[in-house]
C-alpha positions in Angstrom: 96.9 132.4 -0.7 95.8 134.2 2.6 97.0 137.3 1.3 94.9 137.3 -1.7 91.3 137.5 0.5 89.8 140.5 1.9 89.8 139.2 5.8 92.4 136.8 6.0 92.0 134.0 9.4 94.0 131.1 10.3 91.7 128.4 11.6 93.4 125.5 13.6 96.5 126.9 12.2 99.7 124.6 12.7 102.8 125.7 14.1 104.2 127.6 10.7 100.7 129.3 9.9 100.7 130.5 13.5 103.7 132.2 13.6 103.0 133.6 10.1 99.9 134.5 11.2 101.1 136.3 14.0 104.1 138.2 12.3 100.9 139.9 10.1 98.8 140.3 12.1 95.8 138.7 11.6 93.4 136.9 14.0 94.4 133.2 14.7 90.9 131.1 15.6 92.2 127.7 17.6 88.8 125.4 17.9 91.0 122.6 19.0 91.7 124.7 22.5 89.1 122.0 24.2 90.7 119.1 23.0 94.0 120.5 24.4 92.6 121.3 27.9 91.8 117.6 27.8 95.0 116.4 26.9 96.8 118.3 29.7 93.5 117.8 32.2 93.8 114.7 32.5 97.2 113.2 33.3 97.1 116.2 36.2 93.8 114.7 37.8 95.4 111.2 37.7 98.3 112.0 39.4 96.3 113.7 41.8 94.0 110.9 42.7 96.8 108.7 42.7 98.8 110.8 45.2 95.1 111.2 47.2 94.5 107.5 46.8 97.8 106.6 48.4 97.6 109.5 51.3 94.4 107.6 52.0 95.9 104.3 51.7 98.8 105.2 54.5 96.2 107.1 56.8 94.0 103.7 56.8 97.4 101.5 56.9 98.5 103.9 60.4 95.1 103.8 62.1 95.1 100.0 61.6 98.6 99.6 62.8 97.8 101.7 65.8 95.0 99.9 66.3 96.4 96.5 66.6 99.1 97.8 69.4 
């Protein structure tokens, strides 16, 4: 159907349409990229927070043990 229009554009395409659009040189617009970035960023931020929290807890525990000696 997109071959029938004058200026084909693939908007929020699935993988098959994205591949076809690239093969034919059509512009691809994906307005879902913000959602994809969020899905990637949230687990990374949670992991980083867990690591930082673990390090802070380890430092506090070492200080407590050193003060008890």
